[in-house]
C-alpha positions in Angstrom: -18.9 2.2 -17.6 -19.6 -1.5 -18.1 -22.4 -1.9 -20.7 -24.3 -4.5 -18.8 -23.9 -2.9 -15.5 -27.2 -2.1 -13.7 -28.2 -1.2 -10.2 -28.6 -4.4 -8.2 -31.4 -4.3 -5.6 -31.4 -6.8 -2.7 -34.5 -8.8 -2.2 -35.6 -8.7 1.4 -38.9 -10.4 2.2 -41.2 -8.8 4.7 -43.8 -11.6 4.8 -45.4 -11.3 8.1 -44.8 -14.6 9.7 -41.2 -14.4 8.4 -40.3 -11.5 10.5 -42.3 -8.3 10.2 -43.0 -6.6 13.5 -46.0 -4.2 13.3 -46.8 -2.1 16.3 -50.4 -2.4 17.4 -51.3 -5.2 14.9 -54.4 -7.1 15.9 -55.1 -10.8 15.2 -57.4 -11.6 12.4 -61.1 -12.1 13.4 -62.1 -15.7 13.6 -58.7 -16.9 12.4 -59.7 -16.6 8.7 -57.3 -13.8 8.0 -54.5 -15.8 9.5 -55.2 -18.8 7.3 -55.1 -16.6 4.2 -51.8 -15.1 5.4 -50.3 -18.6 5.9 -51.6 -19.6 2.4 -50.2 -16.4 0.9 -46.8 -17.0 2.4 -46.7 -20.5 1.1 -47.6 -19.4 -2.4 -45.0 -16.6 -2.3 -42.4 -19.2 -1.3 -43.4 -21.2 -4.3 -43.0 -18.0 -6.4 -46.7 -17.7 -7.3 -46.7 -14.1 -6.4 -50.0 -13.0 -8.0 -51.8 -15.8 -6.3 -50.1 -14.9 -3.0 -51.3 -11.3 -3.5 -54.9 -12.6 -3.9 -54.6 -14.6 -0.6 -53.3 -11.5 1.2 -56.1 -9.5 -0.3 -58.6 -12.0 1.3 -56.8 -11.5 4.7 -57.2 -7.7 4.3 -60.9 -8.1 3.5 -61.3 -10.1 6.8 -59.3 -7.6 8.8 -58.8 -4.3 6.9 -57.1 -2.6 10.0 -54.3 -5.2 10.2 -51.2 -3.6 8.7 -49.6 -7.1 8.1 -52.0 -7.8 5.2 -50.9 -4.7 3.4 -47.2 -5.3 4.1 -47.5 -8.9 2.8 -49.5 -8.0 -0.3 -47.2 -5.1 -1.1 -44.2 -7.5 -1.0 -46.0 -10.1 -3.2 -46.9 -7.3 -5.7 -43.3 -6.1 -5.8 -41.9 -9.7 -6.3 -44.5 -10.1 -9.1 -43.3 -6.8 -10.6 -39.7 -8.1 -10.6 -40.8 -11.3 -12.3 -42.6 -9.2 -15.0 -39.5 -7.1 -15.5 -37.4 -10.2 -16.0 -40.0 -11.4 -18.6 -39.9 -8.1 -20.5 -43.5 -7.2 -19.4 -43.0 -3.5 -18.6 -46.7 -2.8 -18.4 -47.4 -5.6 -16.0 -44.4 -4.6 -13.9 -45.6 -1.0 -13.7 -49.1 -2.1 -12.6 -47.7 -4.3 -9.9 -45.2 -1.8 -8.7 -48.0 0.8 -8.3 -50.1 -1.7 -6.4 -47.1 -2.4 -4.1 -46.6 1.4 -3.4 -50.3 1.7 -2.6 -50.2 -1.2 -0.1 -47.0 0.1 1.6 -48.5 3.6 1.9 -51.5 2.0 3.6 -49.1 0.1 5.8 -47.5 3.4 6.9 -50.9 4.9 7.5 -51.9 2.1 9.8 -48.5 1.8 11.6 -46.7 5.2 11.3 -44.2 4.3 14.0 -43.0 1.1 12.2 -39.8 1.7 10.3 -40.5 -1.2 8.0 -43.3 0.5 6.2 -41.0 3.4 5.2 -38.2 1.0 4.2 -40.4 -1.0 2.0 -42.0 2.0 0.4 -38.6 3.6 -0.2 -37.1 0.4 -1.6 -39.9 0.1 -4.1 -39.5 3.7 -5.1 -35.8 3.1 -5.6 -36.5 0.2 -7.9 -38.7 2.6 -9.9 -35.7 5.0 -10.1 -37.6 7.6 -8.1 -34.5 8.1 -6.0 -35.2 11.4 -4.3 -38.6 10.2 -3.0 -36.9 6.9 -2.0 -34.3 8.8 0.1 -37.0 10.7 2.0 -38.7 7.4 3.0 -35.4 5.6 3.9 -34.2 8.6 6.0 -37.5 8.5 7.8 -37.1 4.8 8.5 -33.6 5.4 9.9 -35.0 8.2 12.2 -37.2 5.5 13.7 -34.7 2.7 13.6 -31.2 4.1 13.1 -29.3 0.8 13.2 -31.3 -1.1 10.6 -28.7 -2.3 8.1 -31.1 -3.2 5.4 -32.4 0.3 5.3 -28.9 1.7 5.3 -28.1 -0.5 2.4 -31.2 0.5 0.4 -30.3 4.1 1.0 -26.9 3.3 -0.5 -28.7 2.0 -3.7 -30.7 5.3 -3.9 -27.5 7.4 -3.4 -25.8 5.5 -6.3 -28.9 6.3 -8.4 -28.4 10.0 -7.6 -24.6 9.8 -8.2 -24.0 10.6 -4.6 -20.9 8.4 -4.5 -19.3 9.6 -1.3 -22.6 9.1 0.7 -23.0 5.6 -0.9 -19.5 4.7 0.1 -20.3 5.7 3.7 -23.5 3.7 3.8 -22.1 0.5 2.3 -19.0 0.8 4.6 -21.3 1.0 7.6 -23.1 -2.2 6.4 -19.8 -4.0 5.8 -18.5 -3.0 9.2 -21.4 -4.9 10.8 -21.8 -7.6 8.2 -18.4 -8.4 6.7 -19.9 -11.2 4.6 -22.4 -8.9 2.8 -20.9 -9.3 -0.7 -23.4 -7.1 -2.4 -22.3 -4.1 -0.4 -18.7 -4.7 -1.5 -19.8 -4.8 -5.1 -21.9 -1.6 -4.8 -19.1 0.2 -2.8 -16.6 -0.8 -5.5 -18.9 0.9 -8.1 -19.0 4.1 -6.0 -15.3 4.1 -5.5 -14.7 3.6 -9.2 -17.0 6.4 -10.0 -15.0 8.6 -7.7 -11.8 7.5 -9.6 -10.6 5.9 -6.4 -9.4 2.9 -8.4 -7.2 1.3 -5.8 -10.1 1.1 -3.3 -12.5 -0.3 -6.0 -9.9 -2.9 -7.0 -9.5 -3.9 -3.4 -13.3 -4.5 -3.1 -13.4 -6.5 -6.3 -10.4 -8.5 -5.2 -12.2 -9.4 -1.9 -15.2 -10.6 -3.9 -13.0 -12.8 -6.1 -11.1 -14.1 -3.1 -14.5 -15.2 -1.6 -15.6 -16.7 -4.9 -12.9 -17.3 -7.5 -15.6 -18.3 -10.0 -17.2 -14.8 -9.8 -16.6 -13.8 -13.4 -18.8 -10.7 -13.0 -16.4 -9.3 -10.3 -13.4 -10.3 -12.4 -14.8 -8.4 -15.4 -15.4 -5.4 -13.3 -12.0 -5.5 -11.8 -10.4 -5.8 -15.2 -12.4 -2.7 -16.3 -11.2 -0.9 -13.3 -7.6 -1.9 -13.9 -8.0 -0.5 -17.4 -9.3 2.8 -16.1 -6.3 3.0 -13.8 -4.1 2.3 -16.9 -2.9 -0.9 -15.4 -3.4 -2.6 -18.7 -1.4 -5.8 -18.0 -3.6 -6.6 -15.0 -6.7 -5.8 -17.0 -5.7 -8.2 -19.8 -5.1 -10.9 -17.3 -8.6 -10.5 -15.8 -10.2 -10.4 -19.2 -8.4 -13.6 -20.3 -9.6 -15.3 -17.2 -13.2 -14.4 -18.1 -12.8 -15.4 -21.7 -11.4 -18.8 -20.6 -14.7 -19.5 -18.9 -16.9 -17.8 -21.6 -15.1 -17.5 -24.9 -18.3 -16.1 -26.5 -18.3 -13.0 -24.3 -17.8 -10.4 -27.1 -17.9 -7.4 -24.8 -15.1 -8.7 -22.7 -13.1 -9.6 -25.8 -13.4 -6.1 -27.1 -12.3 -4.6 -23.8 -9.3 -7.0 -23.8 -8.3 -5.9 -27.3 -8.5 -2.3 -26.2 -6.3 -3.0 -23.1 -3.8 -4.9 -25.2 -3.5 -2.1 -27.7 -3.0 0.4 -24.9 -0.4 -1.8 -23.3 1.5 -2.2 -26.6 1.5 1.6 -27.0 2.6 2.1 -23.5 5.5 -0.4 -23.9 6.6 0.9 -27.3 10.0 2.7 -27.2 9.8 6.3 -28.5 11.5 6.9 -31.9 14.8 8.7 -31.4 14.9 12.3 -32.5 17.4 12.7 -35.4 20.5 14.8 -34.4 21.0 18.1 -36.0 23.9 17.8 -38.4 27.0 19.9 -37.7 28.2 22.2 -40.5 31.1 21.0 -42.6 34.4 22.9 -42.3 33.7 24.6 -45.7 30.2 25.6 -44.6 31.6 26.9 -41.3 34.3 29.1 -43.2 31.5 30.6 -45.4 29.3 31.4 -42.3 32.3 33.0 -40.6 32.7 35.4 -43.6 29.1 36.5 -43.5 29.2 39.2 -40.8 27.4 42.5 -40.3 30.2 44.5 -42.1 29.6 42.6 -45.3 25.8 42.9 -45.0 26.1 46.7 -44.6 28.4 47.1 -47.6 25.8 45.1 -49.7 23.0 47.4 -48.7 24.9 50.6 -49.5 25.8 49.2 -53.0 22.1 48.4 -53.7 21.1 52.0 -52.6 23.7 53.5 -55.0 22.4 51.4 -57.9 18.8 52.5 -57.3 19.8 56.2 -57.3 21.6 55.8 -60.6 18.7 54.1 -62.3 16.3 56.8 -61.1 18.5 59.6 -62.6 18.8 57.8 -66.0 15.0 57.3 -66.3 13.9 60.8 -65.2 11.8 62.6 -67.8 10.6 59.6 -69.7 6.8 59.3 -70.4 5.0 56.9 -68.1 2.7 54.3 -69.7 -1.0 55.3 -69.7 -3.2 53.8 -67.1 -6.2 51.6 -68.0 -7.9 52.4 -64.6 -11.4 54.0 -64.9 -11.4 57.4 -63.2 
């Protein structure tokens, strides 16, 4: 597998005024909650996620029965967790992820017939690598809203996490069928195909990505690696060279290229000829012809006669004493 390869998770915002539909949601009392929601959305768009979460918390305080506040705050917490992960703050990321899960769980409690709550909760669990629990949520969301492509896609991520490659291929294919420009689904399906050793299908997906974006060096590297696994070393070397032309300092790719080149050289090397067995000379052949079973039998009889004569001549002589302790 590629050393730097990691599970990529799509970021889908569910900020209320940007598209969440919650059954039975009531407007905030006095309009104050709505103002906090608007302010929270603005802060989130500016990537001030913790501040956005605080604003959504104020909206929740004004109207604790409105699911939208929990949906929005959960999303802000999750975005803040991703930012913490990128900064290497694992403790801060864990705290924010747990807060997001709590908000999405409350979202589900207040709007149990809304598929979005299960999707968001499941997506967050998937990012925490709790794939079995994530699948349960995502399947529940698809029971409520079977055609939601984002949920199908998130389920594909969880299935990859569980090494359920065939199911992941099916889910990403379903997304691609409806959204042929969803490049992330091609990338994840290629990974699943490659893990199933269906190298031709994986190469086709990576080639599609490169066709859409010739400067996509990540897809080019992955295709080169897949070529190498398929023992198509010449193609692998070509892809690695293209990547190194853009980034000559990419040591991982350089090492993979060296490996592919060595395998290609070994594959193209002509096998050393087996030396022929030398034919016997005429003199050797005449000697071999004289050695036949008759001569062998005569020799054995002569040896037997000599042994009998020696035994008769030595009969009666004293045998040397033994030094063995009796």
